[in-house]
C-alpha positions in Angstrom: 0.1 -0.1 0.0 2.6 2.5 1.0 6.2 2.3 0.0 9.4 3.4 1.8 12.7 2.0 1.0 11.1 -0.9 -0.7 9.0 -1.8 2.5 5.4 -0.8 2.4 3.2 0.1 5.2 -0.6 0.7 6.1 -3.2 0.4 8.7 -6.5 2.0 9.5 -8.0 2.7 12.9 -11.2 4.0 14.4 -13.1 4.5 17.6 -12.3 4.7 21.4 -9.1 3.7 23.2 -8.2 0.1 23.3 -7.5 -2.5 25.8 -4.4 -3.5 27.5 -3.1 -5.7 30.4 -0.4 -5.4 33.0 2.5 -7.9 32.8 1.4 -9.7 35.9 -2.2 -8.7 36.6 -4.9 -6.7 35.1 -8.6 -6.1 34.4 -9.7 -7.0 30.8 -10.5 -4.0 28.8 -8.2 -1.1 29.6 -5.7 0.7 27.4 -2.0 0.6 27.6 -0.2 3.9 28.0 3.2 2.8 26.6 4.9 5.4 24.4 8.2 3.8 23.1 8.5 0.8 20.8 11.6 -0.5 22.6 9.7 -1.0 26.0 9.4 -4.8 25.9 8.0 -4.9 29.4 5.3 -2.4 28.7 2.4 -4.5 27.8 -1.2 -4.6 27.2 -1.9 -7.3 29.7 -4.8 -6.0 31.7 -7.6 -6.3 29.4 -10.2 -4.1 31.0 -12.3 -2.8 28.1 -12.5 0.7 27.0 -15.6 2.9 26.9 -16.8 1.7 23.7 -18.7 4.8 22.9 -17.5 5.9 19.6 -19.2 7.6 16.7 -19.8 11.0 15.2 -22.5 12.3 17.4 -24.8 12.3 14.4 -28.6 11.9 15.4 -28.9 9.2 12.8 -26.2 7.0 14.5 -27.1 3.5 15.5 -27.2 3.1 19.0 -26.8 -0.7 20.4 -27.0 -1.6 24.0 -25.2 -4.8 25.0 -25.5 -6.8 28.0 -28.0 -8.8 29.9 -31.2 -6.8 29.4 -33.5 -9.3 28.0 -35.7 -11.6 29.9 -33.7 -14.8 29.3 -30.5 -12.8 30.1 -31.9 -11.5 33.3 -33.1 -15.1 34.3 -29.5 -16.4 33.7 -28.0 -13.6 35.9 -30.7 -14.0 38.6 -28.5 -16.4 40.6 -26.1 -15.2 43.1 -23.2 -17.0 41.5 -23.6 -15.4 38.0 -22.7 -11.6 37.8 -25.1 -9.1 36.2 -23.7 -7.9 33.0 -24.5 -4.2 32.6 -26.2 -2.7 29.5 -23.7 -0.4 27.8 -24.7 1.9 24.9 -22.6 1.6 21.7 -22.5 3.8 18.7 -21.2 2.9 15.4 -18.4 5.0 14.1 -19.9 4.9 10.7 -23.4 6.0 11.7 -22.9 9.6 10.5 -23.1 8.8 6.8 -25.9 7.7 4.8 -23.8 6.1 2.1 -20.8 5.0 4.3 -19.5 1.7 5.8 -22.6 -0.3 6.6 -23.9 -0.1 10.1 -25.2 -3.7 10.2 -24.0 -5.3 13.3 -23.1 -8.4 11.2 -20.8 -6.3 9.1 -17.2 -5.7 10.1 -14.8 -4.0 7.7 -12.2 -6.4 6.4 -10.4 -4.5 3.4 -7.6 -4.9 1.2 -5.2 -2.3 -0.1 -5.2 -1.4 -3.8 -6.1 -4.6 -5.7 -7.5 -4.6 -9.2 -11.1 -5.7 -9.9 -9.7 -8.7 -11.8 -8.8 -10.0 -8.3 -12.4 -9.5 -6.8 -13.3 -13.1 -7.0 -10.3 -14.3 -5.0 -10.6 -11.6 -2.7 -14.2 -12.4 -1.9 -13.1 -16.0 -1.2 -10.5 -14.7 1.0 -13.2 -12.9 3.1 -12.5 -9.3 1.9 -15.5 -7.0 2.0 -13.8 -3.5 1.2 -11.5 -2.5 -1.6 -9.3 0.5 -0.4 -7.1 3.1 -2.4 -8.2 2.5 -5.9 -8.0 5.9 -7.9 -7.9 7.4 -11.4 -4.1 6.7 -11.5 -4.0 3.3 -10.0 -6.4 0.3 -10.4 -9.2 2.5 -11.1 -12.8 1.2 -10.6 -15.1 2.2 -13.3 -18.7 1.5 -13.2 -18.4 -1.9 -14.6 -15.7 -2.7 -12.0 -17.9 -1.5 -9.4 -20.7 -3.7 -10.5 -18.3 -6.7 -10.4 -17.5 -5.8 -6.7 -21.1 -5.3 -5.7 -22.0 -8.7 -7.3 -19.6 -10.1 -4.9 -20.8 -8.1 -1.8 -17.5 -6.0 -1.7 -17.7 -2.2 -1.2 -15.0 0.4 -2.2 -13.3 3.3 -0.7 -11.8 5.2 -3.7 -10.3 8.5 -4.8 -12.5 11.5 -5.1 -11.3 12.2 -8.7 -12.7 12.1 -12.2 -13.3 8.3 -11.9 -14.7 8.3 -8.4 -17.0 11.4 -8.8 -18.3 10.0 -12.0 -19.8 7.2 -9.9 -20.9 9.2 -6.9 -24.3 7.8 -6.9 -23.2 4.1 -6.8 -23.6 2.7 -3.3 -20.8 0.3 -3.8 -18.6 3.4 -3.0 -18.6 3.7 0.7 -15.8 6.2 1.3 -13.3 8.6 -0.3 -9.5 7.8 -0.2 -7.6 11.0 0.4 -4.5 11.5 -1.9 -1.6 10.9 -1.1 -1.0 7.9 0.8 1.3 8.2 3.7 1.1 12.0 3.7 2.9 12.2 7.2 6.0 10.6 5.5 8.7 12.8 3.6 7.3 13.2 0.2 9.1 12.4 -3.0 10.4 15.6 -4.7 12.9 15.8 -7.8 14.4 12.4 -7.1 14.8 13.1 -3.4 12.5 13.8 -0.5 10.8 16.9 1.0 8.9 17.5 4.1 5.6 15.6 4.8 2.3 17.2 3.6 1.2 19.7 6.3 -1.6 18.7 8.4 -3.5 21.9 7.7 -3.5 21.0 3.9 -5.0 17.6 4.5 -7.6 19.2 7.0 -8.6 21.6 4.1 -8.7 18.8 1.6 -11.0 16.9 3.9 -13.4 19.8 4.1 -13.3 20.0 0.3 -14.2 16.2 -0.1 -16.9 16.6 2.2 -18.3 19.5 0.4 -18.3 17.4 -2.7 -20.2 14.6 -1.0 -21.1 14.9 2.5 -22.8 11.3 2.5 -19.4 9.3 2.9 -16.5 9.4 5.2 -13.1 10.4 4.2 -10.3 7.9 4.8 -6.7 9.1 5.4 -3.8 6.5 5.5 -0.7 7.2 7.5 2.6 5.6 7.8 4.4 3.6 10.5 5.2 6.8 12.4 2.0 6.3 14.3 3.7 3.5 16.1 7.1 4.1 15.8 8.5 7.4 17.0 11.9 7.1 15.6 10.9 6.0 12.1 13.4 7.8 9.6 10.9 7.8 6.7 9.3 11.1 8.4 12.3 13.2 7.7 13.5 16.1 10.0 11.1 18.2 11.7 8.0 16.5 10.9 4.7 17.6 12.5 3.3 15.4 15.3 1.4 12.4 14.0 -1.5 13.4 16.2 -2.0 16.6 13.9 -3.0 14.5 10.9 -6.0 12.6 12.6 -8.5 15.3 12.2 -8.1 15.1 8.3 -9.8 11.7 8.4 -13.1 10.1 9.2 -11.5 6.7 9.1 -7.9 7.0 10.0 -5.5 4.1 9.0 -2.0 3.5 9.6 0.4 0.8 8.5 3.4 -0.9 10.2 4.9 -4.3 9.3 7.2 -5.6 12.1 8.3 -8.8 10.6 9.0 -7.2 7.1 11.1 -4.6 9.0 13.5 -7.4 10.0 14.8 -7.2 6.5 15.0 -3.7 6.3 17.7 -1.1 7.2 19.0 -0.5 10.7 16.4 2.0 11.5 13.6 -0.4 10.4 15.3 -3.4 12.1 14.6 -1.6 15.5 11.0 -2.8 15.3 11.7 -6.1 13.9 9.2 -8.8 15.3 7.4 -6.2 17.5 4.1 -7.6 16.5 2.1 -5.6 19.2 2.9 -2.2 17.3 -0.3 -2.4 15.2 -2.3 -2.6 18.4 -0.1 0.3 20.0 -0.8 2.5 17.1 -4.6 1.6 17.3 -4.5 2.9 20.9 -2.6 6.0 19.9 -5.1 6.9 17.2 -8.1 6.4 19.5 -6.5 8.7 22.1 -5.7 11.4 19.3 -9.1 11.2 17.9 -11.0 14.5 18.1 -14.6 13.3 17.1 -14.7 9.5 17.5 -13.1 8.6 14.1 -12.8 4.9 12.9 -9.4 3.5 13.4 -8.0 0.8 11.2 -4.7 -0.7 10.8 -2.9 -2.5 7.9 -1.6 -6.1 8.3 1.4 -7.9 6.7 0.7 -11.1 4.8 3.8 -11.6 2.6 7.5 -11.0 2.1 7.2 -7.7 0.6 10.5 -6.7 -0.6 12.9 -8.2 -3.1 16.0 -9.9 -2.1 14.7 -10.5 1.7 13.5 -13.5 3.4 11.6 -11.7 6.3 7.9 -11.8 6.5 5.2 -13.1 8.8 3.9 -16.7 9.5 0.3 -17.4 9.4 0.3 -17.3 13.4 2.1 -14.1 13.3 -0.4 -12.4 11.0 -3.3 -13.6 13.3 -1.7 -12.3 16.2 -1.3 -8.8 14.8 -4.8 -8.9 13.7 -6.4 -10.0 17.0 -4.1 -7.8 18.9 -5.4 -4.8 16.9 -9.2 -6.0 17.4 -8.5 -6.4 21.2 -7.5 -2.7 21.2 -10.6 -2.0 19.4 -9.6 -1.4 15.7 -12.9 -0.6 13.9 -11.5 -2.2 10.6 -8.5 -4.3 9.3 -6.7 -3.7 5.9 -4.5 -6.4 4.5 -1.5 -5.6 2.5 -1.1 -8.6 -0.1 1.6 -7.4 -2.6 5.1 -8.7 -2.9 8.0 -7.8 -4.9 9.8 -11.0 -4.0 11.1 -12.3 -6.4 9.1 -9.9 -8.6 5.9 -7.9 -8.4 2.8 -9.6 -7.9 -0.1 -7.7 -6.7 -2.1 -10.5 -5.1 1.1 -12.0 -3.7 -0.6 -13.8 -0.8 -1.8 -16.4 -3.3 1.8 -17.5 -3.9 1.6 -18.8 -0.2 -1.3 -21.4 0.2 -0.7 -21.7 3.9 -1.2 -18.0 4.5 -4.2 -18.1 2.2 -5.7 -20.8 4.4 -4.9 -19.1 7.4 -6.3 -15.6 6.5 -9.4 -17.1 5.0 -10.2 -18.7 8.3 -9.3 -15.7 10.3 -11.7 -13.5 8.3 -14.4 -16.1 8.6 -13.9 -16.1 12.5 -14.0 -12.2 12.3 -17.2 -12.3 10.4 -18.8 -14.8 12.8 -18.0 -12.4 15.7 -19.1 -9.2 14.2 -21.9 -8.8 16.3 -19.7 -9.0 19.2 -16.9 -6.7 17.9 -19.7 -4.1 16.9 -20.8 -3.7 20.6 -19.7 -2.1 23.6 -16.7 -3.4 25.5 -17.2 -4.4 29.2 -14.8 -3.0 31.8 -13.6 -4.2 35.0 -15.3 -7.5 34.7 -12.5 -9.9 33.9 -9.1 -10.1 35.6 -6.1 -11.6 33.6 -2.8 -12.5 35.0 0.2 -13.9 33.1 2.5 -16.3 34.5 5.4 -14.7 32.6 5.8 -10.9 33.3 7.6 -10.5 30.2 4.8 -11.9 28.0 1.6 -10.1 29.2 -1.8 -11.1 27.8 -4.2 -8.6 26.5 -7.8 -9.2 26.5 -11.2 -7.6 25.6 -14.5 -8.5 27.1 -17.8 -8.4 25.2 -21.3 -9.8 25.7 -24.1 -11.1 23.5 -27.4 -12.3 25.1 -26.4 -14.7 27.8 -22.8 -15.4 26.6 -19.7 -13.5 27.9 -16.8 -13.3 25.5 -13.2 -12.8 26.4 -10.9 -12.2 23.4 -7.2 -12.8 24.6 -3.8 -12.6 22.9 -0.1 -12.7 24.3 1.2 -9.3 23.6 5.0 -9.7 23.8 7.5 -12.3 22.6 7.4 -15.6 24.8 5.1 -18.2 26.3 3.0 -18.1 29.3 0.0 -19.3 31.1 -3.0 -17.1 31.5 -5.3 -16.9 34.6 -8.7 -15.4 34.0 -11.3 -14.6 36.9 -14.7 -13.4 36.1 -15.7 -10.9 38.8 -19.0 -11.9 40.7 -19.0 -15.4 39.0 -18.7 -17.9 41.7 -20.2 -20.8 39.9 -18.6 -23.6 38.0 -18.8 -24.3 34.1 -16.6 -24.1 31.2 -15.2 -21.8 28.8 -15.4 -22.6 25.2 -12.3 -21.8 23.0 -13.6 -20.7 19.7 -12.2 -22.3 16.6 -10.2 -24.7 18.7 -12.6 -27.6 19.2 -11.9 -27.6 22.9 -13.0 -26.0 26.3 -11.3 -25.2 29.5 -12.9 -26.0 32.8 -14.0 -23.1 35.1 -14.1 -23.5 38.7 -15.3 -20.5 41.0 -15.4 -18.2 38.0 -11.8 -18.9 37.3 -9.9 -20.7 34.5 -6.4 -20.9 33.0 -4.8 -21.8 29.6 -1.6 -22.0 27.9 -0.3 -19.4 25.3 2.4 -20.3 22.9 4.4 -17.4 21.1 2.0 -15.3 19.1 -1.0 -17.2 20.5 -4.7 -16.0 20.4 -7.4 -17.6 22.4 -11.2 -16.5 22.1 -13.4 -17.7 25.0 -17.2 -17.8 25.2 -19.0 -18.5 28.4 -22.7 -19.4 28.4 -23.8 -17.9 31.7 -26.8 -20.3 31.4 -24.7 -23.4 31.8 -23.0 -22.1 35.0 -23.7 -24.4 38.0 -24.1 -22.7 41.3 -23.6 -26.0 43.3 
């Protein structure tokens, strides 16, 4: 999506601040305050959920209350051994636009950066539901291309240019991509590089886009400086990253930690720091001035030529789920490779990655109603047996089921211990996608985490025994 020294970076982010856990003990749902990439001990271990109140404040916004408010849920919580789950309001960050990202709770944005329409069928099979970055100069989407996407259930965020505006009434378009990509990086000038685009220029451009079409959000894609303060690609004297956030309604950023292992010395400083996508998501939420949606870009290939560094399927899954646990409102995949030569749909050269990402996207789709709901703070305590490998977690609820999404957030292995506050009964936590469950005694359960491990738990409160 974005290129710098042969490495590409993109990510998108939206909403409210994410969740993090303390290295030893924490409450599922709260955001980490770490500010430097090199701090290996600063984790997101305590997963106490964030507010979850995100949106544009528009009167048309879709409000969703989650918790145990219905009759059956109240019955499940009636016993003294099962906690009452509070009803918490949630507003979609996309609710302010009549022709924007769908606000259907069953829809969660899983996007792909700059793919041609001729790849649409394979993208749909991969689980992609949004194209991002197509414009008049690159992989333009004419009316016939938009019809192809629509037929496959795929939307598009495109440039607001001659091609995009010619199809302004096509509801396949759900947002406007702001040119240029990575405006926060040093910009190419006469064979060299000049300063980044001024934030004020982008804010003015946002207002122009909005004047041309107020029915769709404006997407801005930033570089890895969002999560990496010492990124050399910003040049000297660059404006603070936070000043770019007001220019977008959907704010994305990219960082590819495993590809950075094959970069220059400056890039190698973030080698393997798979938690940086989540860290950048936290930052964008914190910098948000009007509840913007936050997305992040995820690496799937060995991007640059003459390198051998790229993520494994487990590492890609870890980057995605940590970003979601920190309340990313959308995911963008970077699928291109230049190794050994350029291939736009480069992920399809790696069958193991295709299988893993397809399964990952199916899982995200199945959990969209939970992801599109309020997070529940201070309900689940999480402890990691390894202080250097904290566990981040996010707590959600749907009907009578409690969900705990968790992932190890630093290098290493550990055992996680979970305790649901107010739950004194016994039962089991189903581990989603793993064909197993873990026993829960007195509201407590534990599980092992391998490197980059992600475990997603569902606890059906109606099955809890108080005896």
